C-alpha positions in Angstrom: 94.2 160.9 110.9 92.6 157.6 112.0 89.0 157.9 113.4 88.6 157.3 117.1 86.8 154.0 117.9 83.2 154.3 118.8 82.5 154.0 122.5 79.9 151.5 123.5 77.5 152.2 126.5 75.4 149.8 128.6 72.5 151.0 130.8 71.4 149.7 134.2 68.1 151.4 134.9 66.7 151.1 138.5 63.5 152.1 140.1 60.2 153.0 138.3 59.1 153.3 134.7 59.8 157.0 134.8 63.5 156.2 135.3 63.3 153.8 132.3 62.1 156.8 130.2 65.0 158.9 131.4 67.4 156.1 130.3 65.7 156.0 126.9 66.3 159.8 126.6 70.0 159.3 127.4 70.3 156.3 125.0 68.7 158.3 122.2 71.2 161.2 122.8 74.1 158.7 122.7 72.9 157.2 119.4 72.4 160.7 117.8 75.9 161.7 119.0 77.6 158.7 117.4 78.0 156.4 120.4 76.7 152.8 120.4 74.5 150.9 122.8 75.7 147.6 124.4 73.4 145.0 126.0 76.2 143.9 128.4 77.9 146.0 131.1 80.8 143.6 131.0 81.5 144.2 127.3 80.7 147.9 127.2 83.3 150.8 127.3 81.0 152.7 129.7 78.2 151.8 132.1 75.4 154.2 133.0 73.6 153.4 136.2 70.3 155.4 136.4 69.5 155.3 140.1 66.4 155.5 142.3 66.4 157.3 145.6 62.7 157.3 146.6 63.1 155.4 149.8 65.9 153.8 151.8 65.7 150.4 150.2 65.9 151.9 146.8 69.1 153.8 147.8 70.6 150.7 149.2 69.9 148.8 145.9 71.4 151.7 143.9 74.6 151.7 146.0 74.9 148.0 145.7 74.5 148.0 141.9 77.0 150.9 141.6 79.6 149.0 143.6 79.1 145.9 141.5 79.5 147.9 138.3 82.7 149.4 139.7 84.1 145.9 140.2 84.1 145.6 136.4 86.9 148.2 136.2 89.5 145.9 137.7 91.0 144.8 134.4 89.8 147.6 132.1 89.4 151.3 131.6 85.7 151.1 131.8 83.8 154.3 132.6 81.2 154.3 135.3 78.6 157.1 135.2 75.9 157.5 137.9 72.8 159.4 137.0 69.3 159.9 138.2 67.6 160.5 141.6 70.5 159.4 143.8 73.1 162.0 142.8 70.3 164.6 142.4 69.2 164.0 146.0 72.7 163.7 147.5 74.1 166.8 145.6 77.7 165.8 145.4 78.1 163.8 148.7 78.6 160.4 147.0 82.2 160.8 145.7 83.9 159.8 148.9 81.8 156.7 149.3 82.1 155.7 145.6 85.7 156.6 144.6 85.6 154.3 141.5 82.8 156.3 139.9 84.0 158.5 137.0 81.0 160.9 136.8 77.8 161.9 138.6 75.0 163.4 136.5 71.9 165.2 137.7 68.3 165.1 136.3 68.7 168.3 134.4 71.9 167.1 132.6 70.6 164.0 130.8 71.3 165.7 127.5 75.0 166.0 128.5 75.5 162.2 128.7 77.6 161.9 125.5 79.9 164.7 126.5 80.3 163.3 130.0 81.2 159.8 128.8 83.7 161.0 126.2 85.3 163.3 128.8 85.4 160.7 131.4 87.1 158.3 129.0 89.9 160.8 128.4 90.6 162.1 131.8 91.1 160.8 135.3 89.5 163.5 137.4 85.9 163.2 138.7 83.2 164.8 136.6 80.1 166.1 138.5 77.2 167.9 136.7 74.3 168.7 139.0 71.7 171.5 139.3 70.4 172.5 142.7 66.8 172.1 141.6 65.4 170.0 138.7 63.4 172.2 136.3 63.8 170.6 132.9 61.8 168.1 131.0 63.3 166.3 128.0 61.9 165.2 124.6 63.3 161.8 123.4 65.9 162.3 120.7 64.9 159.0 119.1 61.1 158.6 119.8 61.0 155.0 118.7 63.7 153.8 121.1 62.3 152.0 124.1 63.8 149.9 126.9 61.0 147.4 127.5 60.8 143.6 127.6 57.5 143.3 125.8 55.2 144.9 123.3 54.6 147.9 125.5 56.5 151.2 125.7 56.5 153.8 128.4 55.9 157.5 127.5 56.6 160.1 130.1 54.0 162.9 129.9 55.2 165.2 132.7 57.9 165.6 135.3 58.0 166.6 139.0 55.1 166.9 141.5 53.3 169.8 143.2 51.8 167.6 145.9 53.5 167.8 149.3 52.8 164.4 150.9 54.5 164.3 154.3 56.4 161.0 153.5 57.5 161.8 149.9 60.9 163.1 148.6 59.9 163.3 145.0 59.2 167.1 144.9 62.6 167.9 146.5 64.3 165.6 144.0 62.4 166.1 140.7 61.0 169.6 141.2 57.7 171.2 140.5 55.2 169.6 138.1 55.7 170.4 134.4 53.9 168.9 131.4 55.1 168.0 127.9 53.1 169.4 125.0 50.3 167.2 123.8 51.4 167.2 120.2 54.9 166.0 121.1 53.4 163.1 123.1 51.1 162.1 120.3 54.1 162.2 117.8 56.1 160.0 120.1 53.2 157.5 120.5 52.8 157.4 116.7 56.5 156.6 116.2 56.4 153.8 118.8 53.3 152.3 117.2 55.1 152.4 113.8 58.1 150.7 115.4 55.8 147.8 116.4 54.8 148.5 120.0 51.2 147.7 120.8 50.6 149.3 124.1 51.4 152.9 125.0 51.8 153.3 128.8 51.7 156.9 130.0 53.7 157.6 133.2 54.2 160.6 135.4 54.5 161.4 139.1 50.8 162.3 138.8 49.3 161.6 135.4 45.9 163.0 136.4 47.5 166.5 136.9 48.7 166.5 133.3 48.3 169.7 131.3 47.1 172.0 134.0 50.3 174.0 133.9 50.5 174.5 130.2 50.0 178.0 128.6 47.1 176.5 126.8 45.7 174.2 129.6 44.9 170.7 128.7 44.0 167.6 130.7 44.7 163.8 130.8 41.2 163.2 129.4 42.0 165.4 126.4 45.4 163.8 125.9 43.8 160.3 126.0 41.3 161.4 123.4 44.1 162.7 121.2 46.0 159.4 121.5 42.8 157.4 120.9 42.4 159.4 117.6 45.6 157.9 116.2 43.6 154.9 115.1 44.7 151.3 114.8 44.8 148.2 117.0 46.6 149.1 120.2 46.1 149.8 123.9 46.6 153.1 125.9 47.1 152.9 129.6 48.2 155.5 132.2 49.8 154.9 135.6 50.0 156.9 138.8 46.9 159.0 139.4 45.8 161.2 142.4 42.4 160.5 144.0 41.1 164.0 143.9 42.0 164.5 140.2 40.0 161.6 138.8 37.4 163.6 137.0 34.0 162.7 135.4 35.5 163.7 132.0 38.3 161.3 132.5 36.1 158.4 133.4 33.7 159.1 130.5 36.6 159.2 128.0 37.9 155.9 129.3 34.4 154.3 129.3 33.8 155.3 125.6 37.1 154.2 124.1 38.0 150.7 122.7 41.7 151.6 122.9 42.0 153.1 126.4 42.3 150.3 128.9 39.6 150.3 131.5 42.3 150.3 134.1 42.7 152.9 136.9 45.8 153.1 138.9 45.3 155.6 141.8 47.5 155.2 144.9 45.3 156.0 147.9 48.1 155.4 150.5 45.6 155.0 153.3 41.9 155.1 154.0 41.5 156.6 157.5 41.0 160.4 157.4 43.2 161.0 160.4 46.2 159.2 158.8 45.5 160.9 155.5 45.7 164.2 157.4 49.0 163.3 158.9 50.2 162.4 155.5 49.2 165.8 154.2 46.6 164.1 152.0 43.5 165.2 153.9 41.9 166.6 150.8 41.8 163.1 149.3 39.8 161.4 152.1 36.3 161.8 150.5 37.7 160.8 147.1 39.4 157.7 148.5 36.2 156.6 150.0 34.2 157.0 146.8 36.7 156.1 144.2 36.0 152.3 143.7 32.2 152.9 143.5 32.5 156.0 141.2 34.9 154.2 138.8 32.7 151.1 138.6 29.6 153.2 138.0 31.2 154.5 134.7 33.0 151.2 133.9 31.6 148.1 135.6 34.4 146.0 134.2 37.2 148.4 135.3 40.4 147.0 136.9 41.4 149.0 139.9 45.0 149.2 141.2 46.2 151.1 144.3 49.1 151.2 146.7 48.9 151.7 150.5 51.4 152.5 153.2 51.3 151.0 156.7 53.4 151.9 159.7 53.1 155.7 159.1 53.7 157.7 162.3 50.5 157.8 164.3 48.9 154.7 162.7 47.1 152.9 165.6 45.3 149.6 165.5 42.0 151.2 164.7 43.5 153.1 161.8 45.0 149.9 160.4 41.7 148.0 160.9 40.0 150.8 159.0 42.4 150.3 156.1 41.8 146.5 156.1 38.0 147.1 156.0 38.4 149.6 153.2 40.3 147.2 151.1 37.9 144.4 151.8 34.9 146.5 150.8 36.6 148.1 147.8 37.8 144.8 146.2 40.8 146.3 144.3 42.1 144.0 141.6 45.7 144.9 142.4 47.2 146.3 145.6 50.8 147.3 146.3 51.7 147.3 150.0 54.6 149.3 151.4 56.1 149.9 154.8 56.5 153.5 155.8 60.1 154.7 155.1 61.4 157.6 157.2 63.0 160.0 154.7 65.3 162.8 155.8 63.9 166.2 154.8 60.3 165.2 154.7 57.7 166.7 157.1 57.1 163.2 158.6 60.9 162.6 159.2 60.7 163.9 162.8 57.7 161.7 163.8 58.0 158.4 165.5 57.2 155.5 163.2 55.4 152.3 164.2 57.7 149.4 165.5 59.2 147.3 162.8 57.6 144.0 164.0 54.2 145.7 164.0 54.7 146.9 160.5 55.8 143.5 159.3 52.7 141.9 160.9 50.4 144.5 159.3 52.0 144.0 155.8 51.4 140.2 156.1 47.8 140.8 157.0 47.3 143.2 154.1 49.0 140.8 151.6 46.9 137.9 152.9 43.7 139.8 152.5 44.6 140.9 148.9 45.6 137.3 148.0 42.1 136.1 149.1 40.4 138.9 147.2 42.4 138.0 144.1 41.5 134.3 144.5 37.8 135.2 144.6 38.1 137.4 141.6 40.1 134.9 139.6 37.6 132.2 140.4 34.8 134.4 139.2 36.6 134.9 135.9 36.8 131.2 135.1 35.1 130.7 131.7 35.2 134.4 130.7 36.8 135.2 127.4 39.4 138.0 127.5 41.5 139.8 125.0 45.2 139.0 125.7 48.2 140.8 124.3 51.0 138.3 123.8 54.5 139.2 125.1 56.8 136.3 125.0 56.7 132.6 124.2 57.6 130.4 127.2 57.2 126.9 125.7 55.7 125.2 122.7 52.3 126.8 122.1 52.5 128.6 125.4 52.8 132.4 125.8 52.9 134.9 128.6 50.7 137.9 128.0 48.4 140.4 129.7 44.8 141.3 129.7 43.9 145.0 129.6 43.4 144.7 133.4 47.1 143.8 133.9 49.7 146.6 133.7 53.2 145.7 132.6 55.8 144.9 135.3 53.6 145.8 138.3 50.7 143.4 138.0 50.1 139.7 137.4 50.3 138.1 134.0 48.2 135.6 131.9 49.7 132.3 130.7 48.0 131.2 127.5 47.9 128.0 125.6 47.6 128.9 121.9 46.5 127.1 118.8 49.1 128.1 116.2 52.8 128.7 115.9 52.6 131.8 113.8 52.1 134.3 116.6 54.4 137.3 117.5 54.8 139.6 120.5 52.2 142.2 120.4 49.5 140.0 118.8 46.0 140.3 120.3 44.1 137.0 120.8 40.9 135.9 122.5 41.4 133.5 125.3 39.2 131.8 127.8 40.2 131.9 131.5 40.5 128.3 132.8 42.2 128.7 136.3 44.8 130.6 138.2 48.0 129.7 140.1 49.1 132.3 142.6 48.5 135.6 140.8 49.0 134.2 137.3 45.8 133.6 135.3 45.7 130.5 133.1 43.9 130.6 129.7 43.4 128.9 126.4 43.0 130.5 123.0 39.4 130.3 121.7 
C-alpha cells in the first residue's frame, strides 16, 4: 500500500513572544508526528494562524490575517487552522464569521495539532477543540526548535496570570499562573545554546512571579542563577515583570552576573496612585515610584523598559501630567505607550473611557517626551564602547545588532560598521557608539 504524502504546514504567529513559543510547541509536535514545516503559507498544505486577542486592535489584526489565509483556499484543498487566544476567548463563536476555517484549537489543545490537521485534511466538517478554562502548560517536544529572526530564542517559563488588573483579559483567556519546572527550563536553554542561539529570552505573563506556585517553591532569581551556571558566552534576559515582585535577591543576582543582561522590563502602566487604584494595581504604587532609583542603586548601568496606558477611565489632566512628570524624572531607556482598550468582561469595561482625541493627544505627548529622553541618552553614549551581539548583515561590512540594553523585537537596534568579513549571527563584538538616527544607535567595531 503506497505511503500517504507528508503534509506540510506553515505557521503565522501573531501577538507577543509568548505566542511565538506556543507556535514552536506546535511545530515541534508536528515534526515528531511526521509532518513537515513550510516557510510559505502559499505552498503549504495547511496553515496554522496562532492568534492574539489581548485588545481590540489585536483581534482585528487576527481576523484580517485569517481572512487573507482563507483566500489561499480558492484553488486548493488547503487546510486553515486557527489557534491561540482568539478561539479560546470567543469559545466557538467564530465559525459563522469565518466559514472557510477548517478547525479552531484552544490553548490546552496545542498537543493535538497533528491530529487536527490530518483530520481536517480528510473531512469537510468543522473541527473545534476548546476547553472552557486553560489549565495546561506545555513542554517543547523539540527543545532546539525556535521561530526567531536572530540569534535569540524565547523560552516560556510559566503560563497564565494571578493578577486581576481591571483592564486585562489575560487571566480569563490563559487561566491561573502556573510555572514550568526549573530543570526543564535549564535543559531547554542548554539545547538552544547547543543549536547556536546566543541569547535566551525568558517570557511569561509575569516572569517575576515565577516558581512561587511549585511544590518546591523557586523564584526568578534562583532560575536565573541556574541558567547562569550553564557557562559559556551568551546572554540571559527576561521580559514582563511586576513592580511589586522585583526583589532585592533578583537585583543582586542580576548585578553579579556577566551573562544576565542588566535589563529590567517592568510595565508600570501608570504612575498616579488614584489611577493605579482604578486599575486594581494600587499595591504597586509605592514600587512604581521607587523602581528606577532602586534598580539603578544595584546596577547603575541598567537599561529600564516599561509600558504605560493613557486614557484609562477616570484619567484626568492632573493624572496625565503626573505620568508625564514621572517618566521625565525616571528617564526610562525604553517606553511603550498604549491607549486604553475597553475589553468586554473586564472590571473596567463598564467605565467611561477618555475621549479618543484626548487619548491621541496624550499619546503624542508621551511619545515626544520619550523621544527627547532617548536623544539625550544616545548623545551621552557617544564614544562609549559597548558589547554588541550581531544579528544580520545589512550591507558590506555593516550589521544590525543589539547591545544588552536592547531587547529583541521590542526595542531599538544598533547598526555597526565592522572590520572583517568573517562574522556570523550571534557573534559578540566590541563597538564604539558614534551617533544615532531616530532610535537606532550607530557604532563602529573597535
